[in-house]
VEXPAMI-195892 format. One record per residue: residue in one letter; x negated, y negated, z negated of N, C-alpha, C, O in turn. Coordinates in steps of 0.001 Angstrom, whole numbers. Example, Ala and Ser with C-alpha at 12.3 -4.5 7.8 and 13.67 -1.06 7.14 Angstrom:
% residues 2
[rec A, [-13190, 5690, -7800], [-12300, 4500, -7800], [-13200, 3300, -7800], [-14236, 3319, -8465]]
[rec S, [-12850, 2250, -7080], [-13670, 1060, -7140], [-12900, -30, -7870], [-13409, -1138, -8039]]
This chain:
% residues 123
[rec X, [5261, 14719, 3070], [5114, 13280, 3066], [3674, 12948, 2679], [3130, 13499, 1723]]
[rec X, [3071, 12040, 3440], [1699, 11609, 3155], [1734, 10162, 2655], [2266, 9267, 3311]]
[rec X, [1150, 9967, 1474], [1066, 8638, 878], [-407, 8294, 710], [-1184, 9077, 163]]
[rec X, [-779, 7107, 1189], [-2155, 6632, 1070], [-2183, 5495, 54], [-1431, 4526, 166]]
[rec X, [-3049, 5626, -924], [-3275, 4578, -1918], [-4620, 3930, -1599], [-5592, 4624, -1302]]
[rec X, [-4674, 2605, -1661], [-5908, 1892, -1339], [-6133, 745, -2315], [-5285, -133, -2473]]
[rec X, [-7280, 770, -2957], [-7659, -282, -3906], [-9178, -270, -4020], [-9780, 802, -4087]]
[rec X, [-9803, -1432, -4044], [-11267, -1477, -4114], [-11797, -1014, -5470], [-12943, -575, -5577]]
[rec X, [-10979, -1110, -6483], [-11388, -753, -7842], [-11053, 711, -8141], [-9978, 1196, -7790]]
[rec X, [-11980, 1399, -8787], [-11717, 2793, -9174], [-10531, 2888, -10113], [-9683, 3768, -9966]]
[rec X, [-10473, 1980, -11079], [-9358, 2007, -12030], [-8035, 1690, -11345], [-7021, 2332, -11617]]
[rec X, [-8045, 701, -10456], [-6828, 348, -9727], [-6343, 1489, -8860], [-5145, 1766, -8805]]
[rec X, [-7271, 2156, -8180], [-6926, 3287, -7331], [-6403, 4446, -8171], [-5425, 5095, -7801]]
[rec X, [-7047, 4703, -9288], [-6594, 5790, -10165], [-5174, 5529, -10665], [-4365, 6454, -10742]]
[rec X, [-4867, 4276, -11004], [-3517, 3945, -11475], [-2503, 4133, -10355], [-1439, 4712, -10580]]
[rec X, [-2813, 3655, -9152], [-1898, 3841, -8023], [-1598, 5321, -7810], [-440, 5717, -7672]]
[rec X, [-2649, 6129, -7785], [-2472, 7555, -7539], [-1698, 8230, -8673], [-822, 9054, -8412]]
[rec X, [-2003, 7897, -9907], [-1324, 8496, -11060], [174, 8199, -11032], [993, 9100, -11209]]
[rec X, [524, 6945, -10812], [1937, 6574, -10779], [2633, 7198, -9576], [3766, 7666, -9688]]
[rec X, [1969, 7209, -8439], [2566, 7805, -7239], [2809, 9296, -7442], [3842, 9814, -7020]]
[rec X, [1874, 9989, -8081], [2060, 11422, -8361], [3253, 11660, -9278], [3970, 12650, -9127]]
[rec X, [3464, 10761, -10218], [4614, 10893, -11117], [5922, 10664, -10368], [6919, 11335, -10637]]
[rec X, [5924, 9721, -9431], [7141, 9392, -8695], [7453, 10380, -7583], [8618, 10684, -7327]]
[rec X, [6416, 10880, -6921], [6604, 11776, -5773], [5644, 12964, -5927], [4648, 13052, -5210]]
[rec X, [5941, 13875, -6859], [4988, 14945, -7167], [4717, 15916, -6019], [3680, 16579, -6010]]
[rec X, [5627, 16011, -5058], [5428, 16959, -3962], [4753, 16333, -2740], [4581, 17006, -1724]]
[rec X, [4376, 15076, -2822], [3736, 14388, -1692], [2248, 14700, -1631], [1625, 15042, -2636]]
[rec X, [1697, 14575, -439], [245, 14605, -268], [-230, 13177, -521], [136, 12255, 209]]
[rec X, [-1035, 13001, -1542], [-1480, 11663, -1933], [-2994, 11590, -1785], [-3729, 12373, -2387]]
[rec X, [-3446, 10641, -976], [-4882, 10445, -796], [-5215, 9004, -1166], [-4374, 8112, -1059]]
[rec X, [-6441, 8792, -1598], [-6843, 7457, -2014], [-8161, 7037, -1390], [-9058, 7852, -1176]]
[rec X, [-8255, 5742, -1104], [-9456, 5175, -509], [-9789, 3850, -1175], [-8905, 3134, -1645]]
[rec X, [-11081, 3537, -1206], [-11531, 2269, -1775], [-11992, 1293, -707], [-12344, 155, -1018]]
[rec X, [-11994, 1724, 549], [-12441, 853, 1636], [-11393, 838, 2744], [-10891, 1893, 3133]]
[rec X, [-11058, -344, 3254], [-10079, -444, 4336], [-10449, 388, 5566], [-9567, 950, 6215]]
[rec X, [-11728, 473, 5891], [-12150, 1238, 7067], [-11765, 2711, 6938], [-11451, 3358, 7938]]
[rec X, [-11787, 3240, 5727], [-11409, 4640, 5506], [-9912, 4841, 5754], [-9499, 5863, 6302]]
[rec X, [-9112, 3867, 5353], [-7665, 3942, 5595], [-7402, 3910, 7096], [-6608, 4699, 7610]]
[rec X, [-8064, 3005, 7788], [-7884, 2906, 9243], [-8283, 4183, 9963], [-7604, 4612, 10896]]
[rec X, [-9372, 4786, 9537], [-9813, 6041, 10162], [-8744, 7121, 10009], [-8470, 7862, 10952]]
[rec X, [-8153, 7210, 8848], [-7082, 8191, 8633], [-5866, 7850, 9497], [-5272, 8734, 10114]]
[rec X, [-5499, 6568, 9540], [-4317, 6140, 10310], [-4478, 6421, 11795], [-3486, 6626, 12495]]
[rec X, [-5696, 6434, 12280], [-5944, 6752, 13683], [-5756, 8233, 13972], [-5508, 8617, 15115]]
[rec X, [-5872, 9068, 12944], [-5833, 10517, 13120], [-4544, 11175, 12627], [-4101, 12167, 13205]]
[rec X, [-3940, 10638, 11573], [-2815, 11313, 10922], [-1703, 10333, 10599], [-1938, 9143, 10392]]
[rec X, [-485, 10861, 10560], [681, 10042, 10206], [627, 9681, 8728], [301, 10514, 7882]]
[rec X, [949, 8438, 8433], [1063, 7954, 7056], [2513, 7541, 6861], [3044, 6743, 7635]]
[rec X, [3151, 8076, 5838], [4535, 7701, 5551], [4613, 6435, 4711], [5453, 5567, 4949]]
[rec X, [3718, 6340, 3720], [3706, 5177, 2831], [2251, 4766, 2606], [1398, 5595, 2286]]
[rec X, [1989, 3487, 2777], [685, 2922, 2448], [889, 1976, 1275], [1587, 967, 1375]]
[rec X, [270, 2324, 180], [315, 1516, -1035], [-1052, 857, -1127], [-2036, 1515, -1468]]
[rec X, [-1125, -441, -825], [-2437, -1061, -710], [-2558, -2380, -1445], [-1632, -3188, -1510]]
[rec X, [-3722, -2551, -1984], [-4098, -3820, -2592], [-4224, -4858, -1471], [-4682, -4542, -372]]
[rec X, [-3827, -6059, -1748], [-3955, -7130, -759], [-5352, -7729, -815], [-5990, -7934, 218]]
[rec X, [-5812, -8003, -1995], [-7064, -8726, -2179], [-8220, -7768, -2468], [-8697, -7683, -3600]]
[rec X, [-8666, -7045, -1429], [-9787, -6121, -1564], [-11034, -6885, -1954], [-11569, -7665, -1166]]
[rec X, [-11491, -6661, -3165], [-12720, -7311, -3614], [-12655, -8821, -3561], [-13683, -9475, -3388]]
[rec X, [-11471, -9389, -3706], [-11314, -10834, -3684], [-11061, -11412, -2305], [-10942, -12629, -2158]]
[rec X, [-10978, -10560, -1289], [-10749, -11039, 68], [-9336, -10691, 529], [-9078, -9569, 965]]
[rec X, [-8439, -11641, 431], [-7056, -11415, 846], [-7002, -11029, 2323], [-6202, -10185, 2726]]
[rec X, [-7869, -11661, 3129], [-7871, -11385, 4560], [-8030, -9894, 4833], [-7328, -9329, 5671]]
[rec X, [-8945, -9271, 4131], [-9231, -7864, 4397], [-7997, -6988, 4170], [-7724, -6096, 4973]]
[rec X, [-7254, -7227, 3100], [-6059, -6444, 2837], [-4959, -6692, 3850], [-4318, -5746, 4307]]
[rec X, [-4730, -7940, 4207], [-3691, -8256, 5188], [-4085, -7772, 6585], [-3231, -7327, 7352]]
[rec X, [-5357, -7855, 6912], [-5819, -7338, 8200], [-5656, -5826, 8254], [-5292, -5279, 9295]]
[rec X, [-5918, -5155, 7156], [-5689, -3711, 7091], [-4232, -3399, 7395], [-3941, -2507, 8192]]
[rec X, [-3324, -4118, 6774], [-1892, -3902, 7002], [-1555, -4130, 8473], [-858, -3317, 9079]]
[rec X, [-2034, -5211, 9046], [-1753, -5499, 10467], [-2230, -4361, 11374], [-1518, -3937, 12284]]
[rec X, [-3432, -3883, 11111], [-4008, -2851, 11979], [-3315, -1500, 11806], [-3122, -775, 12782]]
[rec X, [-2944, -1161, 10584], [-2209, 93, 10368], [-839, 5, 11030], [-377, 977, 11627]]
[rec X, [-183, -1155, 10929], [1134, -1331, 11566], [1029, -1226, 13091], [1954, -731, 13734]]
[rec X, [-65, -1675, 13668], [-266, -1524, 15115], [-352, -54, 15499], [189, 362, 16523]]
[rec X, [-1034, 727, 14669], [-1193, 2154, 14938], [80, 2947, 14628], [425, 3896, 15333]]
[rec X, [766, 2538, 13563], [1935, 3270, 13085], [3025, 2262, 12689], [3145, 1905, 11517]]
[rec X, [3805, 1812, 13654], [4786, 753, 13397], [5830, 1063, 12320], [6362, 144, 11698]]
[rec X, [6125, 2333, 12096], [7167, 2655, 11114], [6599, 3117, 9770], [7273, 3823, 9020]]
[rec X, [5376, 2725, 9471], [4804, 3051, 8167], [5425, 2123, 7123], [5603, 930, 7368]]
[rec X, [5751, 2680, 5965], [6225, 1882, 4843], [5010, 1346, 4101], [4108, 2105, 3747]]
[rec X, [4989, 41, 3866], [3842, -562, 3191], [4315, -1279, 1936], [5216, -2117, 1968]]
[rec X, [3677, -919, 832], [3922, -1595, -440], [2624, -2300, -815], [1590, -1661, -1013]]
[rec X, [2692, -3610, -910], [1516, -4407, -1266], [1404, -4533, -2780], [2400, -4695, -3484]]
[rec X, [179, -4455, -3258], [-127, -4594, -4679], [-1116, -5743, -4804], [-2139, -5765, -4119]]
[rec X, [-813, -6698, -5677], [-1730, -7830, -5824], [-1608, -8484, -7191], [-596, -8355, -7879]]
[rec X, [-2650, -9177, -7556], [-2639, -9971, -8783], [-2155, -11380, -8497], [-1892, -12149, -9421]]
[rec X, [-2037, -11723, -7219], [-1593, -13055, -6823], [-72, -13149, -6873], [630, -12138, -6899]]
[rec X, [407, -14352, -6887], [1841, -14592, -6806], [2329, -14308, -5390], [1651, -14658, -4423]]
[rec X, [3472, -13688, -5256], [4051, -13427, -3943], [4259, -14696, -3151], [4235, -14672, -1921]]
[rec X, [4464, -15815, -3847], [4654, -17098, -3169], [3400, -17543, -2437], [3470, -18333, -1496]]
[rec X, [2245, -17033, -2874], [976, -17446, -2272], [809, -16981, -836], [43, -17581, -81]]
[rec X, [1510, -15925, -443], [1374, -15444, 925], [2662, -14820, 1438], [2633, -13843, 2187]]
[rec X, [3786, -15385, 1036], [5086, -14830, 1435], [5299, -14863, 2947], [5932, -13953, 3482]]
[rec X, [4800, -15863, 3647], [4947, -15907, 5105], [4252, -14716, 5750], [4785, -14112, 6681]]
[rec X, [3058, -14377, 5256], [2347, -13215, 5780], [3140, -11933, 5536], [3237, -11082, 6420]]
[rec X, [3702, -11798, 4344], [4465, -10593, 4018], [5695, -10465, 4905], [6019, -9364, 5349]]
[rec X, [6375, -11554, 5168], [7569, -11511, 6018], [7178, -11138, 7438], [7828, -10291, 8051]]
[rec X, [6144, -11746, 7967], [5748, -11470, 9350], [5250, -10037, 9534], [5343, -9493, 10635]]
[rec X, [4727, -9421, 8480], [4239, -8046, 8564], [5344, -7011, 8358], [5124, -5820, 8580]]
[rec X, [6517, -7450, 7938], [7655, -6544, 7739], [7309, -5402, 6786], [7551, -4231, 7081]]
[rec X, [6741, -5766, 5640], [6383, -4749, 4660], [7639, -4213, 3971], [8719, -4794, 4076]]
[rec X, [7474, -3102, 3271], [8585, -2486, 2553], [8769, -3071, 1159], [9896, -3205, 682]]
[rec X, [7665, -3419, 506], [7787, -3895, -862], [6526, -4569, -1354], [5511, -4642, -661]]
[rec X, [6629, -5062, -2587], [5573, -5871, -3181], [5573, -5634, -4687], [6629, -5668, -5321]]
[rec X, [4399, -5395, -5263], [4270, -5191, -6701], [3146, -6084, -7205], [2046, -6088, -6653]]
[rec X, [3433, -6838, -8256], [2419, -7697, -8866], [1721, -6964, -10009], [2357, -6253, -10788]]
[rec X, [409, -7147, -10097], [-353, -6614, -11219], [-143, -7514, -12424], [-17, -8725, -12242]]
[rec X, [-101, -7009, -13605], [-75, -5588, -13951], [1328, -5025, -13720], [2321, -5704, -13979]]
[rec X, [1406, -3820, -13249], [2689, -3183, -12968], [2793, -1875, -13736], [1796, -1313, -14188]]
[rec X, [4011, -1416, -13868], [4291, -156, -14560], [5026, 771, -13605], [5352, 379, -12485]]
[rec X, [5281, 1966, -14029], [5938, 2952, -13177], [7315, 2474, -12713], [7705, 2742, -11577]]
[rec X, [8048, 1779, -13564], [9374, 1283, -13187], [9315, 284, -12043], [10197, 272, -11184]]
[rec X, [8294, -547, -12023], [8120, -1506, -10933], [7898, -773, -9616], [8494, -1113, -8594]]
[rec X, [7042, 227, -9653], [6739, 984, -8445], [7945, 1830, -8019], [8200, 1985, -6825]]
[rec X, [8674, 2368, -8974], [9855, 3181, -8660], [10858, 2371, -7821], [11424, 2884, -6856]]
[rec X, [11067, 1112, -8197], [12003, 261, -7444], [11578, 137, -5987], [12419, 158, -5089]]
[rec X, [10293, 9, -5753], [9804, -133, -4375], [9952, 1173, -3597], [10312, 1155, -2420]]
[rec X, [9677, 2300, -4243], [9834, 3595, -3584], [11300, 3885, -3268], [11598, 4575, -2292]]
[rec X, [12207, 3369, -4078], [13637, 3587, -3847], [14196, 2700, -2737], [15313, 2927, -2273]]
[rec X, [13443, 1705, -2312], [13926, 750, -1304], [12964, 624, -130], [12654, -483, 310]]
[rec X, [12500, 1749, 370], [11575, 1725, 1500], [12268, 1233, 2759], [13469, 1436, 2937]]
[rec X, [11523, 599, 3613], [12051, 34, 4859], [12442, 1117, 5858], [13460, 998, 6540]]
[rec X, [11633, 2177, 5946], [11882, 3260, 6909], [12123, 4575, 6149], [11457, 4837, 5147]]
[rec X, [13059, 5390, 6612], [13314, 6675, 5941], [12076, 7589, 5999], [11330, 7596, 6978]]
[rec X, [11895, 8333, 4949], [10774, 9275, 4882], [11344, 10675, 4828], [10590, 11646, 4767]]
């Protein structure tokens, strides 16, 4: 299983990867700080789960556009969005993208565990 973690912040990315390793220790876990790096991987390799920040560097568009483009390349990818914003702020976007889950910052391992247990597509 390949899991991609994406966050513009080093600390945010480190937390995503640390928690993901605890939840799925046998997975291949890679991390990126730039949406273009995630897209490059998605063009070349299958991604089972994309755990991505929505607001890359304060730009919500960039995170949602990343999700749209990865879904075009890999329609059955499970996507868990991570954000400091309220889910109500962009719930229409989340519904239209058919994501697997949503986690609000600050989050703990239990929050992420719930999302991993309820993925949209089997892994």
